[in-house]
C-alpha positions as CSV (number, residue, x, y, z in Angstrom):
1,M,0.0,0.0,0.0
2,L,2.9,2.3,0.8
3,F,4.5,1.6,-2.5
4,M,1.2,2.3,-4.4
5,V,0.6,5.6,-2.5
6,I,4.2,6.8,-3.3
7,S,3.8,5.8,-6.9
8,L,0.5,7.6,-7.3
9,T,1.8,10.7,-5.6
10,L,4.8,10.8,-8.0
11,L,2.5,10.3,-11.0
12,L,0.2,13.2,-9.7
13,S,3.3,15.4,-9.3
14,A,4.3,14.6,-13.0
15,L,0.7,15.4,-14.1
16,M,0.7,18.8,-12.4
17,A,4.2,19.6,-13.8
18,L,3.0,18.7,-17.3
19,A,-0.1,20.8,-16.9
20,G,2.0,23.8,-15.7
21,L,4.2,23.5,-18.8
22,Q,1.3,23.2,-21.2
23,V,-0.8,26.1,-19.8
24,K,1.4,29.0,-18.7
25,N,-1.3,31.1,-17.2
26,L,-2.4,28.5,-14.7
27,R,-1.0,29.9,-11.4
28,G,-0.2,27.5,-8.5
29,V,0.2,24.3,-10.6
30,R,4.0,24.2,-10.2
31,Y,3.7,24.7,-6.4
32,W,1.3,21.8,-6.3
33,A,3.5,19.6,-8.4
34,L,6.5,20.3,-6.0
35,A,4.1,19.6,-3.1
36,S,3.2,16.1,-4.4
37,L,6.9,15.4,-5.0
38,C,7.8,16.4,-1.5
39,L,5.0,14.3,0.0
40,S,6.2,11.3,-1.9
41,F,9.7,11.8,-0.5
42,A,8.2,12.3,2.9
43,L,6.5,8.9,2.8
44,F,9.7,7.3,1.5
45,F,11.9,8.7,4.2
46,T,9.4,8.2,7.1
47,F,8.1,4.7,6.5
48,T,10.9,2.9,4.5
49,P,13.7,1.3,6.5
50,L,17.1,2.7,5.3
51,M,20.6,1.6,6.1
52,V,21.3,4.9,7.9
53,S,20.5,6.5,11.1
54,R,16.7,6.3,11.8
55,G,16.7,9.8,13.5
56,W,18.0,11.6,10.4
57,T,15.6,9.9,8.0
58,I,12.7,10.8,10.3
59,L,13.9,14.4,10.3
60,L,14.0,14.4,6.5
61,G,10.6,12.8,6.3
62,A,9.1,15.4,8.6
63,M,10.8,18.3,6.6
64,F,9.5,17.0,3.3
65,M,6.0,16.5,4.8
66,G,5.9,20.0,6.0
67,A,7.3,21.4,2.8
68,G,4.6,19.5,0.9
69,F,1.7,20.9,3.0
70,C,3.2,24.4,2.8
71,L,3.6,24.3,-1.0
72,Q,0.0,23.2,-1.3
73,Y,-1.0,26.3,0.7
74,L,1.2,28.5,-1.5
75,G,-0.3,26.9,-4.5
76,I,-3.7,27.9,-3.4
77,Q,-2.6,31.5,-2.8
78,A,-1.0,31.6,-6.3
79,F,-4.1,30.1,-7.8
80,E,-6.1,32.9,-6.2
81,K,-3.6,35.4,-7.5
82,K,-2.6,36.5,-4.0
83,R,0.9,37.2,-2.8
84,C,2.5,33.9,-1.6
85,N,3.2,33.9,2.1
86,W,6.9,32.7,2.1
87,R,7.3,33.9,5.7
88,M,4.9,31.2,6.8
89,F,6.8,28.6,4.7
90,T,10.1,29.6,6.3
91,L,8.7,29.7,9.8
92,C,7.1,26.3,9.5
93,M,10.3,24.7,8.0
94,L,12.5,26.2,10.8
95,L,10.0,25.0,13.4
96,L,9.9,21.5,12.0
97,F,13.6,21.3,11.7
98,A,14.2,22.5,15.3
99,Q,11.7,20.2,16.9
100,N,12.7,17.1,14.8
101,L,16.4,17.8,15.4
102,I,15.7,17.8,19.1
103,F,13.2,14.9,19.3
104,S,14.8,12.7,16.6
105,V,18.6,13.3,17.0
106,I,19.6,15.1,20.1
107,E,17.1,13.8,22.7
108,P,15.0,11.2,20.8
109,S,11.3,11.2,21.9
110,T,8.9,9.6,19.5
111,H,6.0,10.7,21.7
112,S,6.9,14.4,21.7
113,R,7.9,14.5,18.1
114,A,4.6,13.0,16.9
115,I,2.6,15.5,18.9
116,A,4.6,18.5,17.8
117,N,4.7,17.5,14.1
118,S,1.0,16.7,14.1
119,L,0.1,20.1,15.5
120,V,2.2,21.9,12.9
121,Y,0.7,19.8,10.0
122,A,-2.8,20.5,11.4
123,V,-2.2,24.3,11.5
124,I,-0.9,24.3,7.9
125,N,-3.9,22.3,6.6
126,G,-6.3,24.4,8.6
127,M,-5.0,27.5,7.0
128,A,-5.4,25.9,3.5
129,A,-9.0,24.9,4.5
130,R,-9.8,28.4,5.7
131,S,-8.6,30.0,2.4
132,L,-10.9,27.7,0.4
133,L,-14.1,27.5,2.4
134,I,-15.2,31.0,1.3
135,R,-18.1,32.5,-0.5
136,I,-17.5,32.3,-4.2
137,E,-19.6,32.1,-7.3
138,Q,-20.3,28.8,-9.1
139,P,-18.8,26.8,-10.6
140,L,-15.7,27.5,-8.6
141,R,-17.5,27.1,-5.4
142,T,-18.0,23.3,-5.8
143,A,-14.3,22.8,-6.4
144,Y,-13.2,25.2,-3.7
145,W,-15.5,23.7,-1.1
146,F,-14.6,20.1,-2.0
147,T,-10.9,20.8,-1.7
148,G,-11.4,22.9,1.4
149,I,-13.4,20.1,3.1
150,C,-10.5,17.7,2.3
151,F,-8.1,20.0,4.0
152,A,-10.4,20.3,6.9
153,V,-10.6,16.5,7.2
154,L,-6.9,16.3,7.1
155,T,-6.6,18.9,9.8
156,V,-8.9,16.8,12.0
157,V,-6.9,13.7,11.2
158,F,-3.7,15.3,12.5
159,L,-5.4,16.9,15.5
160,E,-6.9,13.5,16.4
161,R,-3.4,12.0,16.0
162,S,-1.8,14.5,18.4
163,I,-4.6,14.0,21.0
164,T,-4.4,10.2,20.8
165,V,-0.6,10.2,21.0
166,Y,-0.8,12.6,24.0
167,V,-3.1,10.3,26.0
168,T,-1.0,7.2,25.0
169,P,1.8,6.3,27.4
170,P,5.2,7.4,25.9
171,D,6.5,3.8,26.2
172,A,3.5,2.4,24.3
173,Y,3.7,4.6,21.3
174,N,6.0,4.1,18.3
175,L,5.7,5.2,14.7
176,Y,6.0,1.6,13.6
177,A,4.0,0.1,16.5
178,S,1.0,-2.1,15.6
179,I,-1.6,0.2,17.2
180,P,-4.7,1.6,15.4
181,I,-3.6,5.2,15.3
182,N,-0.7,4.6,12.9
183,P,-2.5,2.8,10.1
184,L,-5.6,4.9,10.5
185,T,-3.6,8.2,10.2
186,F,-1.6,6.8,7.3
187,F,-4.7,5.6,5.4
188,G,-6.7,8.8,6.2
189,A,-3.9,11.2,5.2
190,S,-3.2,9.2,2.0
191,M,-6.8,9.2,0.9
192,M,-7.2,12.9,1.6
193,Q,-4.1,13.7,-0.4
194,L,-5.5,11.9,-3.4
195,C,-8.8,13.7,-2.9
196,L,-6.9,17.0,-2.6
197,T,-5.2,16.5,-5.9
198,F,-8.5,15.7,-7.5
199,G,-10.0,18.8,-6.0
200,F,-7.2,21.0,-7.2
201,V,-7.5,19.6,-10.7
202,L,-11.2,20.4,-10.5
203,M,-10.3,23.9,-9.5
204,L,-8.0,24.2,-12.5
205,N,-10.7,22.8,-14.8
206,Y,-13.3,25.3,-13.6
207,R,-10.9,28.2,-13.8
208,L,-10.1,27.3,-17.4
209,A,-13.8,27.1,-18.2
210,V,-14.3,30.6,-16.6
211,D,-11.3,32.0,-18.5
212,L,-12.5,30.6,-21.8
213,Q,-16.0,32.0,-21.2
214,S,-14.4,35.4,-20.4
215,L,-12.3,35.3,-23.5
216,A,-15.4,34.5,-25.6
217,S,-17.4,37.4,-24.1
218,R,-14.6,40.1,-24.1
219,D,-13.1,42.3,-26.8
220,A,-9.5,41.3,-27.4
221,L,-8.2,44.8,-27.8
222,T,-9.9,46.8,-25.0
223,G,-11.0,44.0,-22.6
224,V,-14.6,45.3,-22.4
225,L,-17.7,43.3,-23.5
226,N,-18.0,42.4,-27.2
227,R,-21.1,42.9,-29.3
228,R,-22.3,39.3,-28.9
229,S,-22.2,39.6,-25.1
230,L,-24.0,43.0,-25.3
231,E,-26.8,41.5,-27.4
232,E,-27.2,38.7,-24.9
233,A,-27.4,41.1,-22.0
234,A,-29.9,43.2,-24.0
235,A,-32.1,40.1,-24.5
236,K,-32.2,39.5,-20.8
237,L,-32.9,43.1,-20.0
238,W,-35.7,43.2,-22.6
239,A,-37.4,40.4,-20.8
240,R,-37.0,42.1,-17.4
241,C,-38.2,45.5,-18.7
242,S,-41.2,44.0,-20.5
243,R,-42.2,42.5,-17.2
244,T,-41.5,45.4,-14.9
245,G,-42.1,48.4,-17.2
246,E,-38.6,49.8,-16.5
247,T,-37.0,52.2,-19.0
248,L,-34.0,51.0,-20.9
249,A,-31.5,53.5,-22.4
250,V,-28.6,53.1,-24.9
251,M,-25.6,55.3,-25.6
252,M,-23.7,55.0,-28.9
253,I,-20.2,56.4,-28.7
254,D,-17.8,57.2,-31.6
255,V,-14.3,58.5,-31.6
256,D,-14.1,61.8,-33.5
257,H,-11.7,61.9,-36.5
258,F,-10.4,58.4,-35.7
259,K,-9.3,57.7,-39.3
260,S,-7.1,60.9,-39.1
261,V,-5.5,59.6,-35.9
262,N,-4.6,56.3,-37.6
263,D,-3.3,58.1,-40.7
264,K,-1.1,60.5,-38.7
265,F,0.1,58.4,-35.7
266,G,-0.3,54.8,-36.9
267,H,-2.6,52.0,-36.0
268,Q,-0.8,51.3,-32.7
269,V,-1.7,54.7,-31.5
270,G,-5.2,54.2,-32.7
271,D,-5.4,51.0,-30.7
272,E,-4.2,52.9,-27.6
273,V,-6.8,55.6,-28.1
274,L,-9.5,52.9,-28.1
275,R,-8.0,51.3,-24.9
276,R,-7.9,54.7,-23.2
277,L,-11.5,55.4,-24.1
278,A,-12.5,52.1,-22.7
279,S,-10.7,52.8,-19.5
280,V,-12.3,56.2,-19.1
281,A,-15.7,54.9,-19.9
282,E,-15.5,51.9,-17.4
283,H,-14.7,54.5,-14.7
284,S,-17.6,56.7,-15.7
285,V,-20.5,54.3,-16.2
286,R,-22.3,52.7,-13.3
287,I,-21.7,49.2,-12.0
288,D,-25.0,47.9,-13.4
289,D,-24.4,49.3,-16.9
290,Y,-23.1,47.2,-19.8
291,F,-20.3,48.8,-21.7
292,A,-19.1,47.1,-24.9
293,R,-17.2,47.6,-28.1
294,Y,-19.8,47.6,-30.8
295,G,-17.4,47.6,-33.8
296,G,-14.4,49.5,-35.0
297,E,-14.1,52.8,-33.1
298,E,-17.8,52.6,-32.0
299,F,-18.8,51.7,-28.4
300,C,-22.2,51.1,-26.9
301,V,-23.5,51.4,-23.3
302,L,-26.7,49.7,-22.2
303,L,-28.2,51.4,-19.2
304,P,-31.0,49.5,-17.3
305,A,-33.7,51.5,-15.5
306,T,-32.5,54.7,-17.0
307,T,-34.4,57.5,-18.8
308,E,-33.0,59.4,-21.8
309,E,-32.6,62.5,-19.6
310,A,-30.5,60.6,-17.0
311,A,-28.5,58.9,-19.8
312,V,-27.7,62.3,-21.3
313,V,-26.3,63.5,-18.0
314,L,-24.1,60.4,-17.8
315,A,-23.0,60.7,-21.4
316,E,-22.0,64.3,-20.9
317,R,-19.9,63.4,-17.9
318,L,-18.2,60.7,-20.0
319,R,-17.6,63.1,-22.9
320,Q,-16.0,65.7,-20.6
321,A,-13.9,63.1,-18.8
322,Y,-12.5,61.8,-22.1
323,A,-12.0,65.2,-23.6
324,A,-9.9,66.2,-20.6
325,T,-7.6,63.2,-21.2
326,T,-4.2,64.0,-22.7
327,M,-2.3,61.2,-24.4
328,N,1.5,61.3,-24.9
329,F,3.0,59.2,-27.7
330,D,6.8,59.6,-28.0
331,G,6.7,63.3,-27.1
332,E,3.6,64.1,-29.2
333,F,0.5,65.0,-27.3
334,L,-2.9,63.9,-28.6
335,H,-6.2,65.3,-27.6
336,S,-9.1,63.1,-28.7
337,T,-12.8,63.7,-28.4
338,I,-16.0,61.6,-28.7
339,S,-19.5,62.1,-29.9
340,I,-22.4,60.3,-28.2
341,G,-26.0,59.6,-29.3
342,V,-28.6,58.7,-26.6
343,A,-32.0,57.0,-26.9
344,D,-34.4,55.3,-24.5
345,S,-37.3,52.8,-24.7
346,E,-39.9,55.5,-24.1
347,H,-39.0,57.3,-27.3
348,A,-37.6,54.5,-29.5
349,G,-39.2,51.3,-28.2
350,L,-37.9,48.5,-26.1
351,E,-36.5,46.4,-28.9
352,F,-32.7,46.5,-28.8
353,A,-32.2,47.0,-32.6
354,L,-34.6,50.0,-32.5
355,L,-32.7,51.5,-29.5
356,V,-29.4,51.1,-31.2
357,A,-30.7,52.6,-34.5
358,A,-32.2,55.5,-32.7
359,A,-29.0,56.2,-30.7
360,D,-27.1,55.9,-34.0
361,Q,-29.3,58.6,-35.6
362,A,-28.6,60.8,-32.6
363,L,-24.9,60.1,-32.9
364,Y,-25.0,60.9,-36.6
365,R,-26.6,64.3,-35.8
366,A,-23.8,64.9,-33.2
367,K,-21.2,64.3,-35.9
368,Q,-23.1,66.6,-38.3
369,T,-23.3,69.5,-35.8
370,G,-19.6,69.7,-35.0
371,R,-18.7,66.6,-33.0
372,N,-17.6,66.4,-29.3
373,R,-21.1,66.6,-28.1
374,V,-24.1,64.6,-26.8
375,V,-27.4,64.4,-28.7
376,A,-30.6,62.8,-27.6
377,F,-32.9,61.0,-30.0
378,S,-36.0,62.8,-28.6
379,T,-34.6,66.1,-29.9
380,L,-34.5,64.9,-33.5
381,E,-37.4,65.3,-35.9
382,I,-37.3,61.6,-36.8
383,A,-40.2,59.2,-36.1
384,V,-39.7,55.8,-34.6
385,D,-41.4,54.4,-37.7
386,E,-38.6,55.9,-39.9
387,V,-36.0,54.3,-37.8
388,S,-37.8,50.9,-37.9
389,A,-38.1,51.2,-41.7
390,Q,-34.4,52.0,-42.0
391,I,-33.6,48.8,-39.9
392,K,-35.7,46.7,-42.3
393,Q,-34.0,48.3,-45.3
394,D,-30.6,47.5,-43.9
């Protein structure tokens, strides 16, 4: 059984290392691969008779065991894109080295060593459990909680071991003694380690799925929502507004003289202009609004529960914020402006295509009347029927 557990742990370490090499943006995988490798060494040094001093092999086994648990915790921190707590790693390793040097080499005491090591292992696994048993959205919650529960069970296993060893007479306890606590601890810890690795793989799988979904819904250049995601959000809002009677507003935004910017400064500068606009807009719109790149240099904002009047105020604030932005490209200063067209469901209808077409008409009027301004659809002498006819013609 020991041989099978060591073999499986080594294979899982290789699996994690391979995953880390194949997918570079998966944080924490390499820590977990090193953790599995350390745990396999720990089992080898702790439970396999070697032709050297037993005290030193026990010390090595305890150090590798602690390193494995610490690296798992660091792997979780890296996975969550947090700063890895290397101070905790150093402190635990120094503590394990000191207590095992004393109780294994200087003044051997199996009883004291088992209690001290079990408590340290319990603390490390408890910290890992605490970092995973948190509120988080699905589907990551399932993977987080499964892995966190495994860490919690492992914490209980080591706490139970320390208590059992504490109440056992020192002369009656030995790491290799045929008493229930030894095989039960070994079996429980081994099974939990396999479950932990499965749980971490599940976390990686869900994270990849979330990342792929994010890539599919985001514009590659600016990082904001793409047109497809905006239309999906509009369909959901249409259903909600049809039921509740809320007003839905749309802003269409276009960069003024964008072709001239590309011709004068180059397409790289043009791309930076779009990214800068996206950054300013994301800081200007509300948290419940949907901001997306609609196509080319044109952006769209979907504003739930917003009238045209309120949308104009928000659009004007966005226009002023962007106009006040100065961009420096290799010593050349660029001042860019935007024109915005606004429409709402009270004046253009609730259908998303009608809203966009109406806001486009207002945007076209803003361009005609000098750019760098906000125009509302209700101020135009255009009927909704004309907008609808134009959509059908297109």
